[in-house]
Structures are given as structure tokens and as C-alpha cells.
C-alpha positions in Angstrom: -8.2 -123.6 -91.5 -6.6 -120.8 -90.0 -7.3 -117.3 -91.0 -4.6 -115.6 -93.4 -3.0 -112.3 -92.1 -2.5 -109.8 -94.9 1.1 -109.2 -94.7 2.2 -105.6 -93.2 2.4 -102.5 -95.5 6.3 -101.5 -95.0 6.6 -97.9 -93.9 8.0 -96.7 -97.4 4.7 -97.9 -99.0 2.6 -96.1 -96.3 4.4 -93.1 -97.3 3.9 -93.4 -101.0 0.1 -94.3 -100.3 -0.4 -90.8 -98.2 1.4 -88.9 -100.7 -0.4 -90.6 -103.7 -3.8 -89.6 -101.6 -2.7 -86.0 -100.6 -1.7 -85.6 -104.6 -5.2 -86.8 -105.7 -7.3 -84.5 -103.0 -5.0 -81.3 -104.2 -5.6 -82.4 -108.1 -9.1 -82.4 -107.5 -9.4 -79.2 -105.5 -7.5 -77.7 -108.2 -9.7 -79.1 -111.0 -12.7 -77.8 -108.7 -11.3 -74.4 -108.4 -10.0 -74.0 -112.0 -13.7 -75.2 -113.1 -15.5 -73.3 -110.3 -19.0 -72.0 -111.4 -18.5 -68.5 -109.9 -22.1 -67.5 -111.2 -23.1 -69.2 -108.1 -21.7 -66.0 -106.0 -24.1 -63.8 -107.7 -26.0 -63.7 -104.2 -22.8 -63.0 -101.7 -21.6 -60.7 -104.4 -24.5 -58.7 -103.8 -24.6 -58.9 -100.3 -21.3 -57.7 -100.1 -21.9 -54.7 -102.3 -24.6 -53.8 -100.0 -22.5 -53.8 -97.0 -20.0 -51.8 -98.4 -22.1 -49.2 -99.7 -25.3 -49.2 -97.3 -27.7 -49.8 -99.9 -29.1 -52.9 -101.7 -27.2 -53.8 -104.6 -28.5 -55.9 -107.6 -26.9 -57.7 -110.2 -29.2 -59.4 -112.8 -27.0 -62.0 -114.2 -23.4 -63.2 -112.7 -22.1 -65.9 -115.3 -18.7 -67.5 -115.9 -17.8 -67.0 -119.5 -15.0 -69.4 -120.0 -15.0 -73.0 -118.9 -11.4 -73.9 -117.4 -8.8 -72.2 -115.8 -7.2 -70.4 -112.9 -7.8 -67.0 -114.4 -11.4 -66.8 -115.2 -13.4 -64.6 -116.8 -16.7 -63.5 -115.1 -19.4 -61.3 -116.7 -22.0 -59.3 -114.7 -25.1 -57.7 -116.3 -27.6 -55.4 -115.1 -25.7 -54.0 -111.9 -27.7 -51.3 -109.9 -26.3 -49.7 -107.0 -29.3 -47.3 -105.5 -28.2 -43.8 -104.4 -27.9 -42.9 -100.9 -30.8 -41.5 -99.4 -29.2 -38.3 -98.3 -27.8 -37.7 -102.0 -31.3 -37.5 -103.6 -32.9 -39.6 -106.1 -31.3 -41.7 -108.6 -28.6 -44.5 -108.6 -25.3 -44.4 -107.5 -24.1 -47.1 -110.4 -25.6 -48.6 -113.2 -23.6 -50.7 -115.4 -25.2 -52.5 -118.0 -22.5 -55.1 -118.7 -19.3 -55.8 -117.1 -16.4 -58.4 -117.9 -13.5 -59.5 -116.1 -10.4 -61.8 -115.9 -8.9 -62.2 -112.6 -6.4 -64.2 -110.5 -8.0 -67.0 -108.6 -4.6 -67.3 -106.5 -5.3 -63.6 -105.6 -8.7 -64.2 -104.7 -7.8 -66.7 -102.3 -5.9 -64.1 -100.4 -8.8 -62.0 -100.1 -7.6 -59.2 -103.3 -9.6 -59.3 -106.5 -7.1 -58.2 -109.0 -8.4 -58.0 -112.6 -5.7 -58.4 -115.2 -8.6 -57.6 -117.7 -11.3 -55.5 -117.8 -14.6 -54.5 -120.0 -17.3 -52.1 -118.9 -20.1 -50.8 -121.2 -22.7 -48.5 -120.4 -21.7 -47.5 -117.2 -23.1 -44.5 -115.5 -21.6 -43.6 -112.1 -22.7 -40.8 -109.4 -20.6 -39.7 -106.9 -21.4 -37.4 -104.2 -19.9 -35.6 -100.9 -22.3 -34.0 -98.3 -21.0 -30.7 -96.5 -20.3 -32.6 -93.4 -18.3 -35.1 -95.3 -20.9 -37.7 -95.9 -20.1 -40.0 -99.2 -22.2 -42.0 -100.9 -19.5 -44.6 -102.1 -19.1 -45.9 -98.6 -21.0 -46.5 -95.6 -20.1 -45.5 -92.4 -17.1 -43.2 -91.2 -13.9 -43.0 -93.6 -11.4 -45.8 -92.6 -8.3 -44.9 -90.7 -5.3 -44.1 -93.5 -3.3 -46.7 -94.6 1.0 -46.4 -94.2 1.2 -49.5 -96.3 3.0 -49.0 -99.7 0.4 -48.9 -102.7 0.2 -52.3 -104.6 0.6 -52.0 -108.6 -2.2 -52.9 -110.6 -2.0 -56.1 -112.6 -4.0 -54.6 -115.5 -3.0 -56.1 -119.0 -5.9 -54.7 -120.8 -9.2 -52.5 -120.4 -11.8 -51.3 -122.3 -14.0 -48.9 -121.6 -16.9 -47.8 -123.8 -19.3 -44.6 -122.9 -18.7 -44.6 -119.1 -20.0 -41.3 -117.6 -19.2 -40.6 -114.1 -20.4 -37.3 -112.5 -19.1 -35.8 -109.0 -21.2 -33.4 -106.8 -19.1 -32.1 -103.7 -21.2 -29.9 -101.5 -18.0 -29.8 -98.9 -15.7 -28.5 -101.4 -18.0 -26.7 -103.6 -17.1 -28.2 -106.7 -18.8 -30.5 -109.4 -17.9 -32.5 -112.5 -19.6 -34.4 -115.5 -17.1 -36.8 -118.0 -17.1 -39.4 -120.3 -14.6 -42.1 -120.0 -13.5 -44.1 -123.0 -10.2 -46.7 -123.2 -9.3 -49.3 -125.8 -6.7 -50.1 -128.2 -6.1 -46.4 -128.9 -5.7 -45.6 -125.2 -7.7 -43.8 -122.6 -9.3 -40.5 -123.1 -11.6 -38.9 -120.8 -13.2 -35.2 -121.0 -16.1 -33.5 -119.6 -16.8 -30.1 -117.6 -17.4 -28.9 -114.2 -17.2 -26.1 -111.4 -14.6 -25.4 -109.0 -16.4 -22.9 -106.3 -18.7 -22.0 -109.3 -16.0 -20.9 -111.6 -16.5 -23.3 -114.8 -13.5 -25.8 -115.9 -13.1 -28.0 -118.5 -11.3 -31.6 -117.5 -9.5 -33.7 -119.9 -7.4 -36.6 -119.6 -5.2 -39.1 -121.9 -3.3 -42.1 -121.6 -1.3 -44.5 -123.8 -2.4 -47.9 -124.8 -2.1 -50.3 -121.9 1.0 -52.6 -122.3 1.2 -54.8 -119.1 4.9 -54.2 -117.1 5.8 -50.9 -118.9 5.5 -47.5 -117.8 2.3 -45.8 -118.7 2.4 -42.3 -120.2 -0.3 -39.8 -119.1 -1.8 -36.3 -119.3 -4.5 -34.3 -117.1 -5.6 -31.3 -116.8 -8.6 -29.2 -115.4 -8.7 -25.7 -117.3 -10.7 -22.5 -116.8 -10.4 -18.8 -116.4 -10.3 -18.8 -112.7 -8.3 -22.0 -111.9 -5.9 -24.3 -114.2 -4.0 -27.3 -112.9 -2.3 -30.0 -115.1 0.0 -33.3 -114.6 1.9 -34.6 -117.3 4.0 -37.5 -116.5 4.0 -41.1 -116.3 3.0 -44.1 -114.2 5.4 -46.9 -113.5 2.6 -49.4 -114.8 -0.8 -48.9 -116.4 -3.0 -47.2 -114.1 -0.7 -47.2 -111.3 -1.8 -43.8 -109.2 0.2 -45.2 -106.3 3.6 -44.7 -108.3 4.1 -41.9 -110.5 6.4 -38.9 -111.8 4.9 -35.9 -113.4 5.6 -32.2 -113.8 2.8 -30.6 -112.2 1.9 -26.7 -113.0 -1.1 -24.4 -111.5 -2.6 -21.3 -112.1 -5.4 -19.6 -110.2 -6.6 -16.3 -109.0 -6.7 -17.5 -105.5 -4.6 -20.6 -103.9 -8.0 -21.7 -102.3 -8.9 -22.3 -105.8 -6.3 -25.2 -106.3 -6.7 -26.5 -102.8 -10.5 -27.2 -103.6 -9.1 -29.5 -106.4 -6.1 -31.3 -104.4 -7.4 -31.2 -100.6 -4.0 -30.0 -99.3 -5.0 -27.4 -96.6 -3.9 -24.4 -98.5 -4.9 -21.0 -97.5 -6.5 -18.2 -99.7 -3.9 -15.9 -101.4 -3.4 -13.6 -104.1 -3.2 -15.0 -108.1 -0.5 -17.9 -108.1 1.5 -19.5 -111.1 3.3 -22.4 -109.5 4.7 -25.4 -111.3 7.1 -28.4 -110.0 8.4 -31.9 -110.2 6.4 -34.4 -108.2 7.3 -38.2 -107.5 4.7 -40.3 -105.9 5.4 -43.5 -103.7 2.4 -44.2 -101.8 1.8 -43.4 -99.2 5.1 -40.7 -99.7 5.1 -37.8 -101.8 8.8 -35.8 -103.3 8.2 -32.3 -104.6 11.2 -30.7 -106.2 12.3 -27.7 -108.2 9.0 -25.5 -106.9 9.1 -22.6 -108.6 6.7 -19.7 -109.2 5.0 -16.2 -108.1 2.1 -15.7 -105.6 0.8 -12.0 -106.3 4.4 -9.8 -106.0 6.1 -12.5 -104.3 8.7 -15.3 -105.9 8.8 -18.5 -104.2 10.9 -21.7 -104.9 11.6 -25.0 -102.8 11.2 -28.5 -102.3 9.6 -31.0 -99.9 9.1 -34.3 -98.9 5.6 -35.8 -97.5 5.9 -39.1 -95.6 2.8 -40.6 -93.9 3.8 -43.2 -91.1 1.6 -44.5 -88.2 -1.0 -42.3 -88.8 1.2 -39.3 -88.8 2.1 -36.7 -91.9 5.6 -35.6 -91.5 6.5 -32.6 -94.0 10.2 -31.7 -94.4 11.4 -28.8 -97.0 12.8 -25.9 -97.6 11.3 -22.4 -99.4 13.0 -19.3 -100.3 11.9 -16.3 -102.0 13.9 -13.3 -103.4 11.2 -11.0 -102.4 8.0 -11.5 -100.2 5.0 -9.8 -99.0 2.8 -11.4 -96.4 -0.3 -9.7 -97.9 0.3 -11.9 -100.9 -0.6 -14.9 -98.8 -4.2 -13.7 -98.1 -7.0 -13.3 -100.7 -8.8 -10.5 -101.9 -11.7 -11.6 -99.6 -9.4 -11.9 -96.7 -7.4 -8.7 -96.9 -11.3 -7.0 -97.1 -12.1 -8.9 -93.7 -9.3 -7.3 -91.9 -9.5 -4.0 -93.4 -13.2 -4.2 -92.1 -12.1 -5.4 -88.6 -9.5 -2.5 -88.3 -12.1 0.0 -89.5 -14.4 -1.5 -86.5 -11.8 -1.7 -83.9 -9.2 0.9 -84.7 -5.4 -0.2 -85.8 -3.8 -2.6 -83.7 -0.4 -3.7 -83.0 -0.4 -7.1 -82.1 -1.5 -9.3 -84.7 -4.7 -11.4 -84.5 -2.8 -14.1 -86.4 -4.5 -17.5 -85.4 -2.2 -20.0 -83.5 -4.4 -23.0 -83.0 -2.7 -26.1 -84.0 -5.9 -28.2 -83.8 -5.9 -29.1 -87.9 -2.0 -30.0 -87.7 -2.1 -32.4 -84.7 -1.2 -35.3 -87.0 1.5 -33.5 -88.7 5.0 -33.0 -87.8 7.9 -31.8 -89.6 10.9 -29.3 -90.2 10.6 -26.6 -93.0 13.6 -23.9 -93.6 12.1 -20.4 -94.8 14.6 -17.9 -96.2 13.4 -14.4 -97.9 15.9 -12.0 -99.1 13.8 -9.0 -99.1 10.2 -8.2 -97.4 7.8 -6.0 -98.9 5.6 -4.3 -96.5 2.2 -2.4 -97.3 3.9 0.9 -95.7 7.4 1.5 -93.9 8.7 -1.2 -91.9 12.5 -1.8 -90.6 12.2 -5.5 -91.1 14.1 -6.1 -94.1 14.4 -9.8 -94.5 13.7 -13.5 -93.0 15.6 -16.5 -92.2 13.7 -19.2 -89.9 13.3 -22.9 -89.2 9.7 -24.0 -88.6 9.6 -27.4 -86.6 6.4 -29.3 -85.6 6.0 -32.3 -83.5 2.9 -33.4 -81.8 1.0 -30.0 -81.7 4.3 -28.3 -80.5 5.5 -25.5 -83.1 8.6 -23.8 -82.6 10.3 -21.1 -85.0 14.2 -21.2 -84.1 16.3 -20.0 -85.2 14.5 -17.1 -86.0 16.3 -14.2 -87.6 15.0 -11.0 -88.8 17.1 -8.3 -90.6 16.4 -5.0 -89.8 17.5 -1.6 -91.7 20.1 -1.8 -89.3 20.8 -4.6 -87.0 18.8 -7.7 -86.5 15.9 -9.2 -84.4 16.5 -12.6 -83.4 14.9 -15.3 -81.0 12.7 -17.9 -80.8 8.8 -18.2 -81.0 7.1 -21.6 -80.0 3.3 -22.5 -79.7 2.6 -25.5 -77.5 -0.8 -27.1 -77.7 0.0 -30.6 -76.2 -2.4 -32.1 -73.3 -5.4 -30.7 -75.3 -5.1 -26.9 -73.6 -5.7 -23.7 -75.4 -2.1 -23.2 -77.2 0.5 -21.6 -75.2 2.6 -18.7 -77.0 6.1 -18.2 -75.8 8.0 -15.4 -77.2 12.0 -14.8 -76.6 13.1 -11.9 -78.9 16.4 -9.8 -79.0 16.8 -6.7 -81.1 20.7 -5.7 -81.3 22.4 -3.1 -83.0 19.3 -1.5 -84.3 18.2 2.3 -85.0 15.5 3.5 -83.1 14.6 6.1 -86.0 14.0 2.9 -88.5 11.1 2.2 -86.3 9.6 5.6 -85.7 11.1 8.2 -87.9 11.3 11.7 -87.1 11.4 10.9 -83.3 14.6 9.6 -81.7 17.7 8.7 -83.2 20.1 6.4 -81.5 21.5 3.0 -81.6 18.4 0.9 -80.0 18.7 -2.9 -78.0 15.5 -4.8 -77.2 14.5 -7.9 -75.3 10.9 -9.5 -75.0 10.0 -12.4 -73.1 6.1 -13.1 -73.0 4.1 -16.1 -72.5 0.5 -16.7 -72.6 -2.3 -18.9 -73.8 -4.9 -18.3 -76.7 -6.1 -19.0 -80.0 -4.7 -15.9 -81.6 -1.4 -14.2 -80.9 -3.3 -11.3 -79.9 -5.3 -13.1 -77.4 -2.3 -15.1 -75.9 -0.4 -11.5 -75.5 -3.9 -10.5 -73.9 -3.6 -12.7 -71.1 0.2 -13.2 -70.9 3.0 -12.9 -68.5 6.7 -11.4 -68.8 8.3 -8.1 -70.0 9.7 -6.2 -72.6 12.4 -3.9 -72.7 13.8 -0.9 -75.0 17.2 1.1 -74.6 18.4 3.7 -76.9 21.9 5.2 -75.5 23.8 8.4 -77.0 21.7 9.5 -79.9 19.8 12.6 -80.8 16.2 14.0 -80.4 14.8 17.0 -81.8 15.1 20.1 -79.6 11.8 21.1 -79.7 10.2 17.5 -78.7 12.9 17.4 -75.9 11.5 20.5 -74.4 8.1 19.8 -74.7 8.6 16.5 -72.9 10.2 18.3 -70.4 7.0 20.8 -70.1 9.3 23.3 -70.9 6.7 25.3 -73.2 8.5 28.5 -73.6 11.6 26.5 -75.5 9.3 24.1 -77.0 7.4 27.0 -78.9 10.4 29.0 -79.9 13.0 26.3 -80.9 13.7 25.7 -84.6 11.8 22.8 -85.8 14.6 21.1 -87.2 17.2 21.7 -84.3 18.5 18.3 -82.8 19.9 18.0 -79.3 21.6 14.9 -77.5 19.9 12.3 -76.4 21.5 10.2 -73.2 19.1 7.4 -72.9 15.5 6.5 -73.4 14.5 3.6 -71.3 11.4 1.5 -71.6 10.4 -1.7 -69.6 7.0 -2.8 -69.5 6.3 -5.8 -66.7 3.2 -7.9 -68.0 1.2 -9.8 -65.7 -2.3 -11.1 -66.8 -2.1 -8.8 -69.9 -1.6 -5.8 -68.1 1.7 -4.2 -69.2 3.3 -1.6 -66.5 5.9 0.9 -66.9 9.1 -0.2 -64.9 10.5 2.4 -65.7 9.9 4.7 -68.9 12.0 7.8 -69.1 13.5 9.8 -71.6 16.7 12.1 -70.6 18.0 14.6 -73.0 20.5 17.5 -72.7 17.3 19.7 -72.1 14.7 17.9 -70.1 14.1 14.7 -68.2 10.9 13.1 -68.7 9.2 10.1 -66.7 6.0 8.4 -67.6 4.0 5.6 -65.0 0.7 3.8 -65.9 -0.6 0.7 -67.7 -1.1 -0.5 -71.2 -4.4 -3.0 -71.8 -2.6 -5.5 -74.0 -6.2 -7.1 -74.8 -7.7 -3.8 -76.3 -4.1 -1.6 -76.7 -5.4 1.0 -74.7 -3.0 3.5 -72.6 -3.4 4.9 -69.3 -0.3 6.8 -68.6 0.7 9.9 -66.5 3.7 11.7 -67.9 5.7 14.1 -65.9 8.5 16.3 -67.5 11.0 18.7 -66.1 13.5 21.2 -68.2 17.2 21.1 -67.1 17.3 24.9 -66.9 15.1 27.9 -66.2 11.9 27.9 -68.5 9.8 31.3 -69.3 6.8 29.0 -69.6 6.8 25.8 -67.5 3.9 23.8 -67.6 3.0 22.4 -64.1 1.6 19.1 -63.4 1.0 15.9 -65.6 0.2 15.3 -68.6 -2.1 12.1 -69.6 -1.6 9.7 -72.5 -4.6 7.9 -73.0 -6.1 6.3 -76.5 -4.3 3.6 -78.1 -0.8 2.2 -79.1 -1.4 3.2 -82.6 -3.5 6.2 -81.9 -2.5 7.8 -78.7 -4.1 10.7 -77.3 -2.5 13.4 -75.3 -4.5 15.4 -72.1 -3.3 18.5 -71.0 -3.8 19.5 -67.6 -6.4 22.1 -67.0 -3.9 25.2 -66.1 -2.9 25.0 -69.9 -6.2 25.0 -71.5 -7.0 28.7 -70.4 -5.1 31.8 -71.0 -5.4 32.5 -67.2 -3.5 29.5 -66.6 -0.7 30.4 -69.4 -0.1 33.6 -67.7 -0.1 32.1 -64.3 2.7 29.8 -65.7 4.2 33.2 -66.8 3.8 34.7 -63.4 5.6 31.6 -61.6 8.4 31.8 -64.1 8.8 35.8 -63.1 8.5 34.9 -59.4 10.7 32.2 -59.2 8.0 29.6 -58.2 8.6 27.0 -60.5 9.7 23.4 -59.7 13.4 22.5 -59.3 15.3 21.8 -62.5 15.7 18.3 -63.6 19.2 16.3 -63.1 20.9 13.6 -65.1 19.1 10.3 -64.7 21.1 7.0 -64.1 20.8 5.9 -67.7 23.9 2.9 -67.2 22.0 1.6 -64.3 18.5 2.2 -65.7 19.4 0.5 -68.9 20.8 -2.4 -67.1 17.9 -3.2 -65.0 15.3 -2.8 -67.5 17.6 -5.4 -70.2 18.0 -7.7 -67.7 14.7 -9.7 -68.3 14.2 -13.0 -67.7 
């Protein structure tokens, strides 16, 4: 008989069979996934923990507690993590029992997101070495992430007698706390030290209700430093999204920095408060107010992290501010010791190395109504904008209010290209008074220009290697008559003129051309109604040592006129005058009198071209 050929399947039936087969396969996979015995993963879990912590991890038992579902409950007992060898004896973690309920779907995407967790009898010992190594991670710190912080999906957490210790040699701090959590909420308490200052630690949180904001309070309190946060997280334990009021009190802002690690400097005692909002990786600080020493501060800021860089934009205002307040007692003592060793200096030793902020950009406006100084100073107020962009800092516009007039311009520090910082100073003084800078000498309207560029790690080092020019001009003022005569080497009138008498000043012109850190007079002259004085020489800006020769001549006859050149040595802050040999003996003085009687004195001085000298001096490029 001929062989029977079964009828061909229709296309529609074929599709139905394929769909049914796929559905059956998916169903089998889902059933297998829902019933998966997670305890089989004890070995892989141990290996994963070992790789992460760099030490052989052990899990005595790993079991699935429930039987079926896509939110399985898994319990681990006898979890042990040895301590890193460099951190000493003991264990990084010892947990008697931990139970967690998690989402299978999150696990399939590589995320372990527990929605319910219980830990009993936990002992965890964190440590950080002075060189920055940490025992909770093997290898270098991973690059910071710019991604938005994900919100925890916790519905419940139970912690019973979980003790956590932390020893940080890098920041000189240690903490020992006990953590409990349950139906009454979360409680943390313990003790510790911040830079060897004793503190207590407390934290409380409301009972966890999934999907609702979570109120919390956290505080570190001690005689030397205290910091607190009171607010709410967007969800339970959602540290990536929170709003809080922060307060801080400390003997030194560096103690606060030892806690929050924000790169803050040492200061006088501080009291600060602000509202903070965190939406990882960004922070917003508003309503900042408080005091640092005698200074008051207020302001706000936003901190944004993108592409491995941090941008800070904000403003700071102050009714009164003292720069000494942003130095600790130790810093002030160090500066005093340096002054005692090297003497008083005019050029500050302020660091300008931007290496620590090479990944930081931003814009900060600063306005100070009244600047306070330890001694007399003509600089009364400050208004500036500080811009930082990829290792280049610019302060512009920069305006300093003086007792009379202003000092304005810009200052830049450029450290791009891996070279030492380049400092560039461009400053102009207008409508000022010379007497505000040096009381009791010359009084008159002051105009000034400064253009200096140099490389170095501090302002003093950069100026000490710099090029440029500095010019000061005073026109139509007054000068003490006795001082004018002595500057003109008219000893007779200088000794007999009343000390309070004044005479007219036609001009004072001082221009210093700077090359390689050496400033050369070009010119320096003082022209009064009584005398004309000129100076030539140099200033070594590295050491601020003077090497000047001063020649003066009276504008009339003199009974006792000092012949020769007067030397000016010493430093800018402490000059030393060297008289000619002739003036150091009785015979020399008698000879000067004889020259006057015999009419053998050098010709009297005439008026200088003040307008031309001033214009040339101020033509600074």
C-alpha cells in the first residue's frame, strides 16, 4: 500500500505551537527561579566577598527560609571576615545571623536590593590607615560616580546589638557605637575621639514605613567639637536624598573637617548653622550663618559633581571679618615663629599651589563690609569674585575699599600644564591718601599701579622670581618740614625746624622695574619746597633687602649741609640708614660748617619735572 503522508500544518497552527512552547519554557524558568535554592550560592558568595575585601570570607550556613516566590528570604549564619593584615588582629566582621528578603528581578540585573533585613549579634570593625588604605575594600578607591543615588527599597529593618568600631589614623578619629532598630525606630549611641578630643555619638530615626519620608536626628557632641543634623530623608535610610538643618560648634574648623572631610582650614572658634539638601551626588547649602572668631559670615552654595569634577558656586558675605580668624592658634604661632626667625616681611607667604583643587571648579562671590586688622591698615572693605576653572584661579573683579579711595584690579593663578603656579597681579590705586598707608610722613593724593608676574608655590616665592613694575605717585601734598630738610641733607634746617611744621610737597614719584625678582629704582624722587631727593638702587624681593643710595640737595643756602651719599640698607619693613663717614665725626661736621662759610657747597636743587616723571612712572604695562 502506498505510504500515508500526514497533512501539513497550517502557518497559524505552527505559530500557536511555537508560542505554546515558548510559554511553557518561560513558565518552567519562572518556576525554577521562584523555587531556586539560594543556599547553593554559599561558595560563590564567599568568593565574591573574599575578592571585595581581600581576605578569605566564610559563611557557615546559607539557607533559603521560604519555599517559593520572587522575593525569597535567605538566612546566613556564622559570617566571618578576617581583618586586613595591616589593621592588626581581630575580625573585620562577625555576624551571628543575618536574614534578608530581596527582589529576584533586581538580582538578575546585578543589584542586591533587600526590602527586609534582620541582623543579630553583629560586630564590625572598620579601619583606615594613615596612608589612606581602608579595610572594607581591597585595592584603590574607585572613581567617584556622578550617577544619581538610587533610593533604598527597604520596608523593614531589625538590628539587634550590632556593634560598630571605626579607627581612622588618617583623620585622627575613632568611634565605638551600638546600633539597634525595630518597631520603635532606629537608635545609635556610643563614644569616640576627634583629634584626641572626646565625643559622644547619638542618632535616632523613626520607624520605617516604606514609601514615606524618614525623620532622623544625628549628633556628635564634645567639649571641643559638636555637629548635628536634624531633618528627614526622602525614604527610610535614603542617605542619598535628604533635607536637614546642620549646626556646628568647634574650637577650630579643622575639627569639623575631621568629621565631614571637606578640606576646611584651621580657624579660631566657630559656630555655624545652615540648611542642607542632598540629591546625590549634589549638595545645596542655604542660609549659612555664624561666626568664626570675631568674624561673622553668611552665604549659600551649590556643590555639583559631574564627569569626575566638582563645581562649587556660591556667595559669602560678612559685616566684619578678620583674616587672623581663618588661622588656628597653632597656625598663628607658626607665623609668629617665622617672623621671629626671618623678620617682618611685606610680601605675604600665602600658598598659591592649586594641586589640591585640580578637580574643582566654581564661582564664589565675596563681600566684606569691614575688614579688621591686628594693627593700622588702610584696607577697609573687600568685594571680589573668585573663579576657578581647571587649575586656573582668577579673582576679578577685585575691589578693596581704602580709608580714602580704592585698590582694584585682578589676580590670577594659572597652574595648567603641570608647571609651577604662575601668579599675575594687576592692581591700581586711585584717589587714595599716602598718609593712610604711612601716617606721619607724607600727606597727599596717591595713585598707584602694580603689574607683576612670576612663578612659585607661594605669593612671596612668585614675586621673588617675578617680572613687572610697581609705581606710586603723590602730587601736591605736604611733608614735614624737618623731614624734607633732612631728606635734602640740609642738616642745619633739619635740626632747627619745629617738628610740627609742614612744607609743600610738589611730588613723590617711585617706580620700581622688576626683573627676576630684583626691583630697580627708575626713578625714586621726592620734590618738596625745601629740597629735592633722588634714590637709586635695588630691592631683592626674595629677601626684601634694600641696597639704595640716596642723594638730597636743599633748594636754598644751608648752614650745615651733608655732602655725599646716604645708604639705605636693611629690609623694607626695617630699613637701616648709613650716614657718610664725614657725618660721623666732630671734625667732619666742622668741615661742613666751614664749607658753608666759604661758599664751597654744591649748587642748590631746582624743581623736578613732576608731571613728566609721574606720567612715565604710571605708564606701567
